[in-house]
Biopython code that builds the backbone (N, CA, C, O; Angstrom):
import numpy as np
from Bio.PDB.StructureBuilder import StructureBuilder

atoms = [
    (1, "MET", "N", (24.888, -10.241, -34.204)),
    (1, "MET", "CA", (24.386, -11.579, -34.498)),
    (1, "MET", "C", (23.164, -11.851, -33.610)),
    (1, "MET", "O", (23.220, -11.650, -32.397)),
    (2, "ALA", "N", (22.112, -12.286, -34.189)),
    (2, "ALA", "CA", (20.882, -12.587, -33.449)),
    (2, "ALA", "C", (20.972, -13.979, -32.822)),
    (2, "ALA", "O", (21.700, -14.849, -33.300)),
    (3, "SER", "N", (20.230, -14.161, -31.766)),
    (3, "SER", "CA", (20.174, -15.466, -31.101)),
    (3, "SER", "C", (19.208, -16.389, -31.840)),
    (3, "SER", "O", (18.291, -15.937, -32.525)),
    (4, "THR", "N", (19.434, -17.678, -31.687)),
    (4, "THR", "CA", (18.582, -18.647, -32.372)),
    (4, "THR", "C", (17.417, -19.062, -31.477)),
    (4, "THR", "O", (17.515, -19.059, -30.250)),
    (5, "LYS", "N", (16.336, -19.410, -32.118)),
    (5, "LYS", "CA", (15.159, -19.923, -31.403)),
    (5, "LYS", "C", (15.509, -21.249, -30.715)),
    (5, "LYS", "O", (14.972, -21.566, -29.653)),
    (6, "GLU", "N", (16.404, -22.010, -31.324)),
    (6, "GLU", "CA", (16.813, -23.295, -30.751)),
    (6, "GLU", "C", (17.508, -23.097, -29.399)),
    (6, "GLU", "O", (17.277, -23.865, -28.466)),
    (7, "TYR", "N", (18.356, -22.072, -29.293)),
    (7, "TYR", "CA", (19.034, -21.815, -28.022)),
    (7, "TYR", "C", (18.027, -21.344, -26.976)),
    (7, "TYR", "O", (18.090, -21.762, -25.820)),
    (8, "LEU", "N", (17.100, -20.475, -27.377)),
    (8, "LEU", "CA", (16.034, -20.044, -26.461)),
    (8, "LEU", "C", (15.267, -21.257, -25.956)),
    (8, "LEU", "O", (15.044, -21.387, -24.752)),
    (9, "ASP", "N", (14.860, -22.145, -26.856)),
    (9, "ASP", "CA", (14.103, -23.340, -26.466)),
    (9, "ASP", "C", (14.904, -24.209, -25.491)),
    (9, "ASP", "O", (14.340, -24.764, -24.548)),
    (10, "PHE", "N", (16.211, -24.327, -25.717)),
    (10, "PHE", "CA", (17.060, -25.106, -24.825)),
    (10, "PHE", "C", (17.077, -24.491, -23.421)),
    (10, "PHE", "O", (16.905, -25.203, -22.432)),
    (11, "VAL", "N", (17.282, -23.177, -23.334)),
    (11, "VAL", "CA", (17.328, -22.505, -22.033)),
    (11, "VAL", "C", (15.973, -22.615, -21.337)),
    (11, "VAL", "O", (15.921, -22.871, -20.134)),
    (12, "LEU", "N", (14.884, -22.426, -22.069)),
    (12, "LEU", "CA", (13.554, -22.538, -21.466)),
    (12, "LEU", "C", (13.291, -23.959, -20.972)),
    (12, "LEU", "O", (12.646, -24.147, -19.940)),
    (13, "GLU", "N", (13.780, -24.943, -21.690)),
    (13, "GLU", "CA", (13.640, -26.335, -21.241)),
    (13, "GLU", "C", (14.433, -26.556, -19.950)),
    (13, "GLU", "O", (13.968, -27.247, -19.044)),
    (14, "GLN", "N", (15.616, -25.974, -19.871)),
    (14, "GLN", "CA", (16.431, -26.084, -18.664)),
    (14, "GLN", "C", (15.733, -25.443, -17.464)),
    (14, "GLN", "O", (15.926, -25.874, -16.327)),
    (15, "LEU", "N", (14.926, -24.419, -17.716)),
    (15, "LEU", "CA", (14.219, -23.708, -16.652)),
    (15, "LEU", "C", (12.791, -24.211, -16.450)),
    (15, "LEU", "O", (12.014, -23.584, -15.729)),
    (16, "SER", "N", (12.441, -25.322, -17.069)),
    (16, "SER", "CA", (11.059, -25.810, -17.054)),
    (16, "SER", "C", (10.570, -26.219, -15.665)),
    (16, "SER", "O", (9.362, -26.341, -15.461)),
    (17, "GLU", "N", (11.466, -26.432, -14.714)),
    (17, "GLU", "CA", (11.061, -26.735, -13.325)),
    (17, "GLU", "C", (10.350, -25.552, -12.678)),
    (17, "GLU", "O", (9.533, -25.731, -11.775)),
    (18, "LEU", "N", (10.661, -24.348, -13.140)),
    (18, "LEU", "CA", (10.118, -23.127, -12.544)),
    (18, "LEU", "C", (8.793, -22.751, -13.184)),
    (18, "LEU", "O", (8.627, -22.839, -14.400)),
    (19, "ASP", "N", (7.850, -22.331, -12.344)),
    (19, "ASP", "CA", (6.592, -21.810, -12.856)),
    (19, "ASP", "C", (6.817, -20.359, -13.268)),
    (19, "ASP", "O", (7.722, -19.693, -12.765)),
    (20, "GLU", "N", (6.010, -19.891, -14.163)),
    (20, "GLU", "CA", (5.992, -18.482, -14.553)),
    (20, "GLU", "C", (7.284, -18.006, -15.218)),
    (20, "GLU", "O", (7.709, -16.870, -15.008)),
    (21, "ILE", "N", (7.902, -18.866, -16.012)),
    (21, "ILE", "CA", (9.032, -18.451, -16.853)),
    (21, "ILE", "C", (8.453, -18.045, -18.192)),
    (21, "ILE", "O", (7.612, -18.750, -18.751)),
    (22, "SER", "N", (8.898, -16.912, -18.708)),
    (22, "SER", "CA", (8.430, -16.488, -20.027)),
    (22, "SER", "C", (9.548, -15.735, -20.736)),
    (22, "SER", "O", (10.554, -15.364, -20.131)),
    (23, "SER", "N", (9.350, -15.523, -22.010)),
    (23, "SER", "CA", (10.344, -14.799, -22.809)),
    (23, "SER", "C", (9.620, -13.878, -23.777)),
    (23, "SER", "O", (8.439, -14.045, -24.080)),
    (24, "ARG", "N", (10.378, -12.902, -24.244)),
    (24, "ARG", "CA", (9.838, -11.979, -25.234)),
    (24, "ARG", "C", (10.946, -11.660, -26.227)),
    (24, "ARG", "O", (12.054, -11.295, -25.835)),
    (25, "ALA", "N", (10.645, -11.798, -27.499)),
    (25, "ALA", "CA", (11.620, -11.467, -28.537)),
    (25, "ALA", "C", (11.769, -9.953, -28.616)),
    (25, "ALA", "O", (10.794, -9.204, -28.550)),
    (26, "MET", "N", (13.029, -9.525, -28.761)),
    (26, "MET", "CA", (13.283, -8.102, -28.877)),
    (26, "MET", "C", (14.532, -7.889, -29.732)),
    (26, "MET", "O", (15.647, -8.191, -29.305)),
    (27, "MET", "N", (14.336, -7.377, -30.918)),
    (27, "MET", "CA", (15.425, -7.040, -31.836)),
    (27, "MET", "C", (16.387, -8.207, -32.072)),
    (27, "MET", "O", (17.603, -8.019, -32.041)),
    (28, "GLY", "N", (15.864, -9.392, -32.303)),
    (28, "GLY", "CA", (16.683, -10.551, -32.601)),
    (28, "GLY", "C", (17.237, -11.260, -31.379)),
    (28, "GLY", "O", (17.943, -12.259, -31.509)),
    (29, "GLU", "N", (16.926, -10.758, -30.201)),
    (29, "GLU", "CA", (17.378, -11.374, -28.956)),
    (29, "GLU", "C", (16.139, -11.706, -28.128)),
    (29, "GLU", "O", (15.014, -11.488, -28.579)),
    (30, "TYR", "N", (16.339, -12.231, -26.915)),
    (30, "TYR", "CA", (15.204, -12.635, -26.088)),
    (30, "TYR", "C", (15.388, -12.151, -24.649)),
    (30, "TYR", "O", (16.438, -12.365, -24.042)),
    (31, "ILE", "N", (14.361, -11.502, -24.115)),
    (31, "ILE", "CA", (14.335, -11.082, -22.727)),
    (31, "ILE", "C", (13.660, -12.207, -21.939)),
    (31, "ILE", "O", (12.652, -12.756, -22.384)),
    (32, "LEU", "N", (14.210, -12.551, -20.770)),
    (32, "LEU", "CA", (13.671, -13.642, -19.961)),
    (32, "LEU", "C", (13.079, -13.104, -18.668)),
    (32, "LEU", "O", (13.657, -12.234, -18.017)),
    (33, "TYR", "N", (11.913, -13.637, -18.307)),
    (33, "TYR", "CA", (11.171, -13.206, -17.121)),
    (33, "TYR", "C", (10.926, -14.394, -16.205)),
    (33, "TYR", "O", (10.716, -15.520, -16.656)),
    (34, "TYR", "N", (10.956, -14.116, -14.907)),
    (34, "TYR", "CA", (10.538, -15.097, -13.909)),
    (34, "TYR", "C", (9.579, -14.394, -12.969)),
    (34, "TYR", "O", (9.925, -13.396, -12.336)),
    (35, "ARG", "N", (8.369, -14.926, -12.885)),
    (35, "ARG", "CA", (7.319, -14.361, -12.043)),
    (35, "ARG", "C", (7.158, -12.858, -12.284)),
    (35, "ARG", "O", (7.015, -12.078, -11.342)),
    (36, "GLY", "N", (7.184, -12.471, -13.546)),
    (36, "GLY", "CA", (6.914, -11.094, -13.936)),
    (36, "GLY", "C", (8.089, -10.142, -13.892)),
    (36, "GLY", "O", (7.948, -8.977, -14.261)),
    (37, "LYS", "N", (9.255, -10.612, -13.446)),
    (37, "LYS", "CA", (10.430, -9.737, -13.374)),
    (37, "LYS", "C", (11.491, -10.190, -14.378)),
    (37, "LYS", "O", (11.700, -11.386, -14.578)),
    (38, "VAL", "N", (12.155, -9.221, -15.003)),
    (38, "VAL", "CA", (13.251, -9.534, -15.922)),
    (38, "VAL", "C", (14.449, -10.003, -15.103)),
    (38, "VAL", "O", (14.906, -9.298, -14.203)),
    (39, "PHE", "N", (14.952, -11.190, -15.416)),
    (39, "PHE", "CA", (16.151, -11.667, -14.724)),
    (39, "PHE", "C", (17.348, -11.740, -15.652)),
    (39, "PHE", "O", (18.484, -11.834, -15.188)),
    (40, "GLY", "N", (17.114, -11.697, -16.949)),
    (40, "GLY", "CA", (18.220, -11.774, -17.888)),
    (40, "GLY", "C", (17.710, -11.873, -19.305)),
    (40, "GLY", "O", (16.586, -11.485, -19.625)),
    (41, "GLY", "N", (18.579, -12.408, -20.143)),
    (41, "GLY", "CA", (18.196, -12.550, -21.537)),
    (41, "GLY", "C", (19.195, -13.402, -22.295)),
    (41, "GLY", "O", (20.239, -13.801, -21.779)),
    (42, "ILE", "N", (18.836, -13.661, -23.526)),
    (42, "ILE", "CA", (19.706, -14.412, -24.424)),
    (42, "ILE", "C", (20.172, -13.432, -25.484)),
    (42, "ILE", "O", (19.371, -12.858, -26.222)),
    (43, "TYR", "N", (21.476, -13.252, -25.546)),
    (43, "TYR", "CA", (22.105, -12.301, -26.459)),
    (43, "TYR", "C", (23.229, -13.032, -27.181)),
    (43, "TYR", "O", (24.140, -13.561, -26.544)),
    (44, "ASP", "N", (23.166, -13.061, -28.493)),
    (44, "ASP", "CA", (24.176, -13.759, -29.296)),
    (44, "ASP", "C", (24.379, -15.188, -28.799)),
    (44, "ASP", "O", (25.508, -15.663, -28.677)),
    (45, "ASP", "N", (23.263, -15.867, -28.514)),
    (45, "ASP", "CA", (23.281, -17.250, -28.016)),
    (45, "ASP", "C", (24.116, -17.404, -26.740)),
    (45, "ASP", "O", (24.798, -18.411, -26.546)),
    (46, "ARG", "N", (24.049, -16.391, -25.879)),
    (46, "ARG", "CA", (24.667, -16.446, -24.547)),
    (46, "ARG", "C", (23.579, -16.112, -23.542)),
    (46, "ARG", "O", (22.793, -15.189, -23.757)),
    (47, "LEU", "N", (23.528, -16.862, -22.441)),
    (47, "LEU", "CA", (22.595, -16.537, -21.365)),
    (47, "LEU", "C", (23.283, -15.560, -20.430)),
    (47, "LEU", "O", (24.303, -15.887, -19.822)),
    (48, "LEU", "N", (22.730, -14.366, -20.313)),
    (48, "LEU", "CA", (23.247, -13.338, -19.425)),
    (48, "LEU", "C", (22.179, -12.999, -18.404)),
    (48, "LEU", "O", (21.000, -12.902, -18.743)),
    (49, "VAL", "N", (22.589, -12.817, -17.141)),
    (49, "VAL", "CA", (21.642, -12.463, -16.088)),
    (49, "VAL", "C", (22.091, -11.169, -15.423)),
    (49, "VAL", "O", (23.255, -10.774, -15.496)),
    (50, "LYS", "N", (21.120, -10.521, -14.770)),
    (50, "LYS", "CA", (21.415, -9.279, -14.056)),
    (50, "LYS", "C", (22.404, -9.564, -12.916)),
    (50, "LYS", "O", (22.311, -10.597, -12.253)),
    (51, "PRO", "N", (23.336, -8.658, -12.696)),
    (51, "PRO", "CA", (24.350, -8.892, -11.656)),
    (51, "PRO", "C", (23.876, -8.503, -10.257)),
    (51, "PRO", "O", (24.529, -7.714, -9.575)),
    (52, "VAL", "N", (22.751, -9.053, -9.836)),
    (52, "VAL", "CA", (22.263, -8.805, -8.469)),
    (52, "VAL", "C", (23.184, -9.549, -7.498)),
    (52, "VAL", "O", (23.844, -10.510, -7.892)),
    (53, "PRO", "N", (23.236, -9.115, -6.230)),
    (53, "PRO", "CA", (24.164, -9.736, -5.275)),
    (53, "PRO", "C", (24.075, -11.263, -5.192)),
    (53, "PRO", "O", (25.106, -11.926, -5.078)),
    (54, "MET", "N", (22.877, -11.830, -5.245)),
    (54, "MET", "CA", (22.744, -13.287, -5.141)),
    (54, "MET", "C", (23.377, -13.979, -6.350)),
    (54, "MET", "O", (24.006, -15.026, -6.198)),
    (55, "ALA", "N", (23.221, -13.417, -7.528)),
    (55, "ALA", "CA", (23.826, -14.010, -8.726)),
    (55, "ALA", "C", (25.350, -13.958, -8.630)),
    (55, "ALA", "O", (26.032, -14.917, -8.994)),
    (56, "VAL", "N", (25.878, -12.845, -8.145)),
    (56, "VAL", "CA", (27.326, -12.710, -7.977)),
    (56, "VAL", "C", (27.822, -13.725, -6.942)),
    (56, "VAL", "O", (28.889, -14.315, -7.111)),
    (57, "LYS", "N", (27.051, -13.924, -5.880)),
    (57, "LYS", "CA", (27.429, -14.881, -4.830)),
    (57, "LYS", "C", (27.438, -16.310, -5.376)),
    (57, "LYS", "O", (28.346, -17.085, -5.074)),
    (58, "LEU", "N", (26.432, -16.656, -6.177)),
    (58, "LEU", "CA", (26.328, -18.016, -6.712)),
    (58, "LEU", "C", (27.296, -18.276, -7.869)),
    (58, "LEU", "O", (27.624, -19.426, -8.160)),
    (59, "MET", "N", (27.750, -17.205, -8.526)),
    (59, "MET", "CA", (28.688, -17.345, -9.646)),
    (59, "MET", "C", (29.846, -16.361, -9.450)),
    (59, "MET", "O", (29.985, -15.414, -10.225)),
    (60, "PRO", "N", (30.677, -16.572, -8.424)),
    (60, "PRO", "CA", (31.720, -15.585, -8.112)),
    (60, "PRO", "C", (32.756, -15.391, -9.222)),
    (60, "PRO", "O", (33.397, -14.342, -9.291)),
    (61, "ASP", "N", (32.922, -16.375, -10.075)),
    (61, "ASP", "CA", (33.921, -16.274, -11.138)),
    (61, "ASP", "C", (33.321, -15.919, -12.493)),
    (61, "ASP", "O", (34.020, -15.934, -13.506)),
    (62, "ALA", "N", (32.040, -15.603, -12.513)),
    (62, "ALA", "CA", (31.369, -15.300, -13.786)),
    (62, "ALA", "C", (31.929, -14.007, -14.390)),
    (62, "ALA", "O", (32.255, -13.054, -13.682)),
    (63, "GLU", "N", (32.026, -14.011, -15.690)),
    (63, "GLU", "CA", (32.507, -12.836, -16.414)),
    (63, "GLU", "C", (31.358, -11.861, -16.633)),
    (63, "GLU", "O", (30.217, -12.263, -16.860)),
    (64, "LEU", "N", (31.680, -10.574, -16.562)),
    (64, "LEU", "CA", (30.711, -9.538, -16.911)),
    (64, "LEU", "C", (30.842, -9.267, -18.402)),
    (64, "LEU", "O", (31.943, -9.045, -18.907)),
    (65, "GLU", "N", (29.720, -9.287, -19.099)),
    (65, "GLU", "CA", (29.729, -9.061, -20.541)),
    (65, "GLU", "C", (28.608, -8.100, -20.915)),
    (65, "GLU", "O", (27.606, -7.977, -20.211)),
    (66, "LEU", "N", (28.803, -7.431, -22.032)),
    (66, "LEU", "CA", (27.776, -6.529, -22.549)),
    (66, "LEU", "C", (26.813, -7.307, -23.431)),
    (66, "LEU", "O", (27.244, -8.003, -24.351)),
    (67, "PRO", "N", (25.520, -7.199, -23.167)),
    (67, "PRO", "CA", (24.566, -7.874, -24.050)),
    (67, "PRO", "C", (24.546, -7.231, -25.443)),
    (67, "PRO", "O", (24.372, -7.921, -26.448)),
    (68, "TYR", "N", (24.724, -5.919, -25.495)),
    (68, "TYR", "CA", (24.781, -5.160, -26.752)),
    (68, "TYR", "C", (25.414, -3.816, -26.436)),
    (68, "TYR", "O", (25.500, -3.429, -25.271)),
    (69, "ASP", "N", (25.856, -3.105, -27.461)),
    (69, "ASP", "CA", (26.504, -1.807, -27.272)),
    (69, "ASP", "C", (25.595, -0.845, -26.525)),
    (69, "ASP", "O", (24.417, -0.701, -26.852)),
    (70, "GLY", "N", (26.152, -0.199, -25.532)),
    (70, "GLY", "CA", (25.411, 0.798, -24.771)),
    (70, "GLY", "C", (24.615, 0.241, -23.594)),
    (70, "GLY", "O", (23.992, 1.005, -22.856)),
    (71, "ALA", "N", (24.626, -1.063, -23.412)),
    (71, "ALA", "CA", (23.874, -1.688, -22.307)),
    (71, "ALA", "C", (24.756, -1.809, -21.067)),
    (71, "ALA", "O", (25.975, -1.654, -21.133)),
    (72, "LYS", "N", (24.110, -2.091, -19.939)),
    (72, "LYS", "CA", (24.842, -2.367, -18.699)),
    (72, "LYS", "C", (25.390, -3.784, -18.768)),
    (72, "LYS", "O", (24.810, -4.659, -19.410)),
    (73, "GLU", "N", (26.516, -3.995, -18.098)),
    (73, "GLU", "CA", (27.116, -5.322, -18.076)),
    (73, "GLU", "C", (26.220, -6.301, -17.320)),
    (73, "GLU", "O", (25.529, -5.945, -16.365)),
    (74, "MET", "N", (26.261, -7.543, -17.784)),
    (74, "MET", "CA", (25.502, -8.622, -17.165)),
    (74, "MET", "C", (26.438, -9.805, -16.946)),
    (74, "MET", "O", (27.511, -9.880, -17.545)),
    (75, "LEU", "N", (26.024, -10.720, -16.088)),
    (75, "LEU", "CA", (26.830, -11.910, -15.796)),
    (75, "LEU", "C", (26.581, -13.004, -16.827)),
    (75, "LEU", "O", (25.434, -13.323, -17.141)),
    (76, "LEU", "N", (27.651, -13.569, -17.344)),
    (76, "LEU", "CA", (27.556, -14.680, -18.281)),
    (76, "LEU", "C", (27.358, -15.976, -17.496)),
    (76, "LEU", "O", (28.153, -16.300, -16.614)),
    (77, "VAL", "N", (26.302, -16.711, -17.818)),
    (77, "VAL", "CA", (26.051, -18.012, -17.194)),
    (77, "VAL", "C", (26.684, -19.053, -18.106)),
    (77, "VAL", "O", (26.203, -19.305, -19.210)),
    (78, "ASP", "N", (27.771, -19.656, -17.629)),
    (78, "ASP", "CA", (28.452, -20.641, -18.472)),
    (78, "ASP", "C", (28.089, -22.076, -18.127)),
    (78, "ASP", "O", (28.547, -23.007, -18.790)),
    (79, "ASP", "N", (27.261, -22.269, -17.083)),
    (79, "ASP", "CA", (26.853, -23.613, -16.672)),
    (79, "ASP", "C", (25.385, -23.855, -17.042)),
    (79, "ASP", "O", (24.596, -24.312, -16.216)),
    (80, "VAL", "N", (25.036, -23.546, -18.280)),
    (80, "VAL", "CA", (23.645, -23.658, -18.741)),
    (80, "VAL", "C", (23.190, -25.116, -18.800)),
    (80, "VAL", "O", (21.993, -25.396, -18.736)),
    (81, "ASP", "N", (24.125, -26.028, -18.920)),
    (81, "ASP", "CA", (23.766, -27.456, -18.993)),
    (81, "ASP", "C", (23.308, -28.021, -17.659)),
    (81, "ASP", "O", (22.679, -29.078, -17.624)),
    (82, "ASN", "N", (23.611, -27.336, -16.561)),
    (82, "ASN", "CA", (23.274, -27.809, -15.218)),
    (82, "ASN", "C", (21.892, -27.263, -14.838)),
    (82, "ASN", "O", (21.772, -26.146, -14.334)),
    (83, "GLN", "N", (20.859, -28.064, -15.087)),
    (83, "GLN", "CA", (19.477, -27.623, -14.877)),
    (83, "GLN", "C", (19.211, -27.241, -13.423)),
    (83, "GLN", "O", (18.568, -26.223, -13.167)),
    (84, "GLU", "N", (19.688, -28.028, -12.477)),
    (84, "GLU", "CA", (19.453, -27.744, -11.058)),
    (84, "GLU", "C", (20.071, -26.404, -10.658)),
    (84, "GLU", "O", (19.429, -25.594, -9.990)),
    (85, "PHE", "N", (21.322, -26.173, -11.071)),
    (85, "PHE", "CA", (21.988, -24.904, -10.757)),
    (85, "PHE", "C", (21.240, -23.728, -11.382)),
    (85, "PHE", "O", (21.026, -22.705, -10.732)),
    (86, "LEU", "N", (20.849, -23.878, -12.628)),
    (86, "LEU", "CA", (20.191, -22.791, -13.348)),
    (86, "LEU", "C", (18.868, -22.418, -12.674)),
    (86, "LEU", "O", (18.582, -21.234, -12.495)),
    (87, "CYS", "N", (18.075, -23.393, -12.307)),
    (87, "CYS", "CA", (16.797, -23.122, -11.634)),
    (87, "CYS", "C", (17.025, -22.486, -10.265)),
    (87, "CYS", "O", (16.312, -21.557, -9.887)),
    (88, "ASP", "N", (18.011, -22.978, -9.526)),
    (88, "ASP", "CA", (18.326, -22.390, -8.219)),
    (88, "ASP", "C", (18.785, -20.946, -8.375)),
    (88, "ASP", "O", (18.396, -20.079, -7.592)),
    (89, "LEU", "N", (19.601, -20.691, -9.372)),
    (89, "LEU", "CA", (20.092, -19.336, -9.629)),
    (89, "LEU", "C", (18.930, -18.378, -9.831)),
    (89, "LEU", "O", (18.849, -17.354, -9.153)),
    (90, "VAL", "N", (18.035, -18.693, -10.747)),
    (90, "VAL", "CA", (16.913, -17.808, -11.069)),
    (90, "VAL", "C", (15.978, -17.668, -9.872)),
    (90, "VAL", "O", (15.536, -16.565, -9.553)),
    (91, "ARG", "N", (15.681, -18.771, -9.218)),
    (91, "ARG", "CA", (14.798, -18.746, -8.047)),
    (91, "ARG", "C", (15.371, -17.847, -6.947)),
    (91, "ARG", "O", (14.636, -17.074, -6.333)),
    (92, "ASN", "N", (16.668, -17.946, -6.699)),
    (92, "ASN", "CA", (17.303, -17.169, -5.636)),
    (92, "ASN", "C", (17.512, -15.710, -5.999)),
    (92, "ASN", "O", (17.622, -14.866, -5.109)),
    (93, "MET", "N", (17.569, -15.396, -7.273)),
    (93, "MET", "CA", (17.734, -14.006, -7.718)),
    (93, "MET", "C", (16.444, -13.203, -7.584)),
    (93, "MET", "O", (16.491, -11.980, -7.451)),
    (94, "TRP", "N", (15.302, -13.868, -7.615)),
    (94, "TRP", "CA", (14.011, -13.193, -7.781)),
    (94, "TRP", "C", (13.781, -12.063, -6.782)),
    (94, "TRP", "O", (13.357, -10.976, -7.174)),
    (95, "GLU", "N", (14.052, -12.297, -5.509)),
    (95, "GLU", "CA", (13.793, -11.279, -4.475)),
    (95, "GLU", "C", (14.577, -9.989, -4.736)),
    (95, "GLU", "O", (14.114, -8.901, -4.393)),
    (96, "GLU", "N", (15.757, -10.109, -5.339)),
    (96, "GLU", "CA", (16.622, -8.948, -5.548)),
    (96, "GLU", "C", (16.381, -8.239, -6.878)),
    (96, "GLU", "O", (16.972, -7.190, -7.135)),
    (97, "LEU", "N", (15.536, -8.790, -7.708)),
    (97, "LEU", "CA", (15.271, -8.173, -9.005)),
    (97, "LEU", "C", (14.350, -6.979, -8.844)),
    (97, "LEU", "O", (13.449, -6.997, -8.004)),
    (98, "PRO", "N", (14.568, -5.935, -9.646)),
    (98, "PRO", "CA", (13.685, -4.773, -9.558)),
    (98, "PRO", "C", (12.283, -5.098, -10.047)),
    (98, "PRO", "O", (12.091, -5.958, -10.907)),
    (99, "GLU", "N", (11.315, -4.401, -9.487)),
    (99, "GLU", "CA", (9.931, -4.554, -9.933)),
    (99, "GLU", "C", (9.798, -4.063, -11.366)),
    (99, "GLU", "O", (10.575, -3.227, -11.828)),
    (100, "LYS", "N", (8.816, -4.589, -12.049)),
    (100, "LYS", "CA", (8.535, -4.152, -13.408)),
    (100, "LYS", "C", (8.204, -2.664, -13.396)),
    (100, "LYS", "O", (7.432, -2.196, -12.559)),
    (101, "LYS", "N", (8.793, -1.932, -14.327)),
    (101, "LYS", "CA", (8.530, -0.500, -14.407)),
    (101, "LYS", "C", (7.118, -0.259, -14.902)),
    (101, "LYS", "O", (6.662, -0.883, -15.860)),
    (102, "ARG", "N", (6.443, 0.642, -14.244)),
    (102, "ARG", "CA", (5.084, 0.996, -14.640)),
    (102, "ARG", "C", (5.136, 2.062, -15.721)),
    (102, "ARG", "O", (5.889, 3.031, -15.624)),
    (103, "LYS", "N", (4.330, 1.868, -16.742)),
    (103, "LYS", "CA", (4.263, 2.865, -17.803)),
    (103, "LYS", "C", (3.411, 4.039, -17.328)),
    (103, "LYS", "O", (2.307, 3.856, -16.815)),
    (104, "ILE", "N", (3.934, 5.228, -17.504)),
    (104, "ILE", "CA", (3.198, 6.441, -17.149)),
    (104, "ILE", "C", (2.425, 6.890, -18.383)),
    (104, "ILE", "O", (3.015, 7.127, -19.437)),
    (105, "PRO", "N", (1.106, 7.007, -18.253)),
    (105, "PRO", "CA", (0.322, 7.412, -19.420)),
    (105, "PRO", "C", (0.715, 8.816, -19.873)),
    (105, "PRO", "O", (0.987, 9.696, -19.057)),
    (106, "LYS", "N", (0.738, 9.003, -21.179)),
    (106, "LYS", "CA", (1.053, 10.316, -21.729)),
    (106, "LYS", "C", (-0.139, 11.243, -21.536)),
    (106, "LYS", "O", (-1.297, 10.847, -21.669)),
    (107, "LYS", "N", (0.184, 12.471, -21.223)),
    (107, "LYS", "CA", (-0.880, 13.471, -21.061)),
    (107, "LYS", "C", (-1.340, 13.931, -22.447)),
    (107, "LYS", "O", (-0.535, 14.124, -23.357)),
    (108, "PRO", "N", (-2.667, 14.099, -22.579)),
    (108, "PRO", "CA", (-3.179, 14.526, -23.899)),
    (108, "PRO", "C", (-2.804, 15.950, -24.232)),
    (108, "PRO", "O", (-3.160, 16.448, -25.300)),
]
sb = StructureBuilder()
sb.init_structure("model")
sb.init_model(0)
sb.init_chain("A")
sb.init_seg("    ")
for serial, (resi, resn, name, xyz) in enumerate(atoms, 1):
    if name == "N":
        sb.init_residue(resn, " ", resi, " ")
    sb.init_atom(name, np.array(xyz, "f"), 0.0, 1.0, " ", f" {name:<3s}", serial, name[0])
structure = sb.get_structure()
């Protein structure tokens, strides 16, 4: 099941306090970025974030769920209505997120 644009818009509105939030559509779902790093995504109208230590600390009871078959487990954010918590979560996760992978040019 693909995620709806309406749910993406809702999550982006909740994160509107943060600068440099962006999203990218990918196969019916949405990847979410903060300051150039992937922090999570919207999968089947669920907000899932990477299970970095800070996210686990801020959401100790969060369930681990698969965004799609064959993917790594991610943390389900069930308090999406709490704008302050959501912004704090993403802001505090940023330092622990991996850097964007650099594309290696193909040799001719």
